[in-house]
C-alpha positions in Angstrom: -70.6 6.0 27.1 -71.9 6.5 23.7 -69.9 5.3 20.5 -68.3 8.6 19.3 -69.9 10.0 15.6 -66.1 10.6 14.8 -63.5 8.1 15.7 -59.9 8.6 14.7 -57.5 6.0 15.6 -53.9 5.9 15.1 -54.0 8.2 12.3 -50.6 9.0 10.8 -50.0 11.5 7.6 -46.6 11.3 6.2 -45.2 12.6 3.1 -44.4 10.5 0.2 -40.7 11.4 1.3 -41.3 9.7 4.7 -41.7 12.8 7.0 -44.4 12.6 9.6 -46.6 15.4 9.8 -49.6 14.1 12.1 -48.0 11.1 14.7 -50.4 8.3 15.7 -53.4 10.5 16.2 -56.2 9.2 18.4 -59.7 10.9 19.5 -63.3 10.9 19.5 -66.1 13.0 18.9 -69.9 12.4 20.3 -72.8 13.5 18.8 -73.7 17.0 20.4 -70.0 17.4 21.8 -67.4 20.3 20.6 -63.8 19.0 20.3 -61.2 22.0 20.0 -57.7 21.4 18.8 -55.3 24.2 19.4 -51.6 24.4 18.6 -49.1 26.3 16.8 -49.2 26.6 13.3 -48.0 23.2 11.8 -48.8 21.4 14.5 -51.2 19.5 12.2 -54.8 20.9 13.0 -56.1 21.8 9.5 -54.5 18.4 7.8 -56.2 16.3 10.6 -59.5 17.7 9.2 -58.4 17.8 5.7 -57.9 13.8 6.2 -60.9 13.5 7.9 -62.8 15.0 4.4 -60.5 12.8 2.3 -58.9 15.9 0.7 -55.1 15.2 1.2 -53.9 14.4 -2.3 -52.4 10.6 -2.6 -49.8 11.5 -4.7 -48.2 13.7 -1.9 -49.7 12.5 1.5 -49.8 8.9 2.8 -52.4 8.3 5.3 -52.9 5.2 7.5 -54.8 4.5 10.8 -58.7 4.4 11.2 -61.5 7.3 10.7 -64.8 6.5 11.3 -67.7 8.7 11.0 -71.0 6.9 11.9 -69.6 3.5 12.0 -68.1 4.0 8.4 -64.2 3.7 7.7 -63.0 6.4 5.5 -59.3 5.7 5.5 -59.0 3.8 1.9 -61.8 5.0 0.1 -62.1 6.0 -3.3 -62.9 9.7 -4.3 -66.3 8.7 -5.3 -66.8 7.4 -1.6 -65.8 10.0 -0.3 -67.9 12.2 -2.3 -71.1 10.5 -0.8 -69.8 11.7 2.6 -68.7 15.0 2.2 -71.4 17.7 2.5 -73.9 15.0 3.5 -72.6 13.3 6.5 -69.7 15.8 7.1 -70.0 19.2 6.6 -66.7 21.6 6.5 -66.4 25.1 7.3 -63.1 26.5 5.5 -60.5 28.9 6.8 -60.6 31.2 3.9 -64.3 31.7 2.9 -63.1 33.4 -0.1 -61.1 30.7 -1.7 -63.9 28.2 -0.3 -66.5 29.6 -2.6 -65.8 29.5 -6.3 -65.3 33.1 -7.6 -67.3 32.4 -11.2 -70.3 30.8 -9.9 -73.1 32.9 -7.8 -73.6 32.0 -4.1 -77.2 30.9 -5.1 -75.7 28.5 -8.0 -73.2 27.1 -5.6 -75.9 26.3 -2.9 -78.3 24.9 -5.0 -75.5 22.5 -6.5 -74.8 21.2 -3.1 -78.3 20.7 -2.4 -79.3 18.6 -5.4 -76.0 16.4 -5.6 -76.8 14.8 -2.0 -80.7 15.4 -2.1 -83.4 14.2 -4.7 -85.2 17.5 -5.0 -85.9 19.5 -8.0 -83.9 23.0 -8.7 -87.0 25.4 -7.6 -87.1 23.2 -4.2 -83.2 23.5 -4.3 -83.6 27.4 -5.0 -86.3 27.8 -1.9 -84.1 26.2 0.7 -80.9 28.1 -0.4 -82.9 31.0 0.4 -84.2 30.1 3.6 -80.7 28.5 4.3 -79.2 32.2 3.8 -82.2 33.9 5.7 -81.1 31.4 8.7 -77.6 32.5 8.7 -78.4 36.3 9.2 -78.1 37.3 5.2 -80.5 40.2 4.5 -82.6 40.1 0.9 -81.5 36.4 0.3 -83.3 36.0 -2.5 -81.6 39.0 -4.4 -78.4 38.0 -2.6 -78.5 34.4 -4.5 -77.9 36.2 -7.7 -74.6 37.9 -6.3 -71.2 36.9 -6.5 -68.7 35.9 -3.5 -66.3 39.2 -4.2 -69.7 41.2 -3.5 -70.1 39.7 -0.1 -67.9 41.0 3.1 -65.5 38.6 4.7 -68.3 37.6 7.3 -71.0 37.5 5.0 -68.6 35.3 2.9 -67.8 33.1 6.1 -71.9 33.2 6.6 -72.5 31.5 3.3 -69.8 28.9 3.7 -71.5 28.2 7.0 -75.0 27.8 5.3 -73.3 25.3 2.6 -71.6 23.1 5.3 -75.1 22.4 7.1 -77.6 22.3 4.1 -77.7 18.6 4.3 -77.8 18.7 8.0 -74.4 16.9 8.6 -73.8 14.8 11.7 -70.5 15.8 11.8 -69.1 19.6 11.4 -65.4 20.4 10.8 -64.6 24.1 11.5 -61.2 24.9 10.4 -60.4 28.2 12.1 -63.8 29.6 10.9 -63.1 33.2 11.9 -59.7 33.8 11.4 -59.2 37.4 9.8 -62.8 38.4 10.8 -63.2 41.4 13.2 -63.9 40.4 16.8 -67.4 41.6 16.6 -68.1 39.4 13.5 -66.1 36.4 15.1 -68.5 36.7 18.1 -71.7 36.6 15.6 -70.3 33.7 13.4 -69.3 31.5 16.8 -72.9 32.3 18.1 -74.3 31.0 14.8 -72.1 28.3 14.5 -73.3 27.0 18.1 -77.2 27.5 17.3 -77.1 25.6 14.1 -75.0 22.3 15.6 -76.8 22.7 18.6 -80.1 22.3 16.8 -78.8 19.6 14.6 -77.1 17.9 17.4 -73.9 17.6 15.3 -70.5 16.5 16.7 -68.2 19.4 15.8 -64.4 19.6 15.5 -63.2 23.1 16.0 -59.5 23.8 14.6 -58.4 27.1 16.0 -55.2 28.8 17.8 -57.3 31.1 19.5 -57.6 30.1 23.1 -60.8 32.9 24.0 -62.4 31.0 21.3 -61.6 27.5 22.6 -62.7 28.8 26.1 -66.2 29.8 24.8 -67.2 27.2 21.7 -65.7 23.8 23.0 -66.4 21.1 25.6 -62.9 19.2 25.3 -59.8 20.2 24.1 -56.8 18.8 22.6 -53.2 20.4 22.4 -51.0 19.6 19.7 -47.6 20.2 18.6 -45.4 19.0 15.6 -48.3 16.2 15.2 -48.4 14.8 18.6 -51.0 15.2 21.1 -49.6 16.7 24.5 -52.9 16.9 26.5 -56.4 16.7 26.4 -59.5 17.0 28.6 -62.2 19.2 29.3 -61.8 22.7 28.2 -62.3 23.7 32.1 -59.4 21.6 33.2 -57.1 22.0 30.6 -56.9 25.8 30.1 -57.5 26.8 33.6 -55.0 24.1 35.5 -52.7 22.9 32.3 -50.4 20.0 33.6 -48.3 19.9 30.5 -45.5 22.3 30.1 -46.1 23.3 26.6 -50.0 23.8 27.5 -48.5 26.4 29.8 -46.2 27.8 27.4 -49.0 28.3 25.0 -51.4 30.0 27.8 -48.2 32.3 28.9 -47.7 33.4 25.1 -51.5 34.6 25.1 -51.5 38.5 25.1 -53.9 39.8 27.7 -54.9 43.8 28.5 -52.4 43.9 30.9 -49.5 42.6 28.8 -47.2 45.7 28.8 -47.2 47.3 25.0 -43.1 46.8 24.7 -43.0 43.3 25.6 -42.1 40.4 23.0 -44.3 37.3 23.0 -41.9 34.3 22.8 -42.9 31.5 20.9 -43.3 27.9 23.5 -40.0 25.8 23.8 -40.0 23.3 21.1 -38.4 21.2 23.5 -41.1 20.8 25.7 -43.2 18.6 22.9 -40.5 15.8 23.6 -42.0 15.5 27.5 -44.8 12.4 28.0 -48.4 13.7 27.0 -50.8 14.5 29.9 -54.5 12.8 29.6 -57.1 14.1 32.0 -59.5 11.2 31.0 -57.2 8.8 32.7 -58.6 7.7 35.9 -55.7 7.9 37.8 -55.4 11.7 37.1 -59.0 12.3 37.7 -58.7 10.6 41.0 -55.7 12.4 42.0 
């Protein structure tokens, strides 16, 4: 097995007051693989992405353990060290494209800045590349759109801009933090197809954070099920979501609405006590041969 491009080992995130938010988390993602992290709100999914990007405030959060990207240790880096990796070896599609884009600068200015920070190219070259990127992500009249501000784009179009920014420097790792939240179903499908196409082309390792089990089935190869900062089940999507072994995973699947769910039914959250049961790892050779 090849060395994972992203290797997280014993990652623990605590508040400065000592509250554990992510507890001893370990996983790896290889180039060309998409790993989904699923779980309820507050399970530590987005915190994990922010820790990888080095975006947690050290005066509020304490990060320990190891985060290695292409063999480089990130935990303990100063801000200047992280800046060399953000946008180049690591790209991120944030959950809310409106807040991810600066409202006072045009879309073109933000794309150009990201390219020039990480590449030694002229402003003209960066502008031409930006127009090409907008065209690649399906934005019509990209040269004219470059002059517009984020509020002049629809939600789906803003998310396409954020994706363009995330892949602009061909990162080896792409973090996608619930990239289809608040989008129409048809637009969700378009955005997911676009992400898959671009990451397949780049051969990137992808970490996809989502609470949508349908998205997980369609977009991911492997999956981690998290609750209260801990991994409760992991393995291939085809196994974990079709024949879950952990009661918490089953509870998540049972709470997912379907076309046959009666309109008057009330979806109940999964019992938190289930998280106290031992985790299940489908990759365990003993489990695989059972």
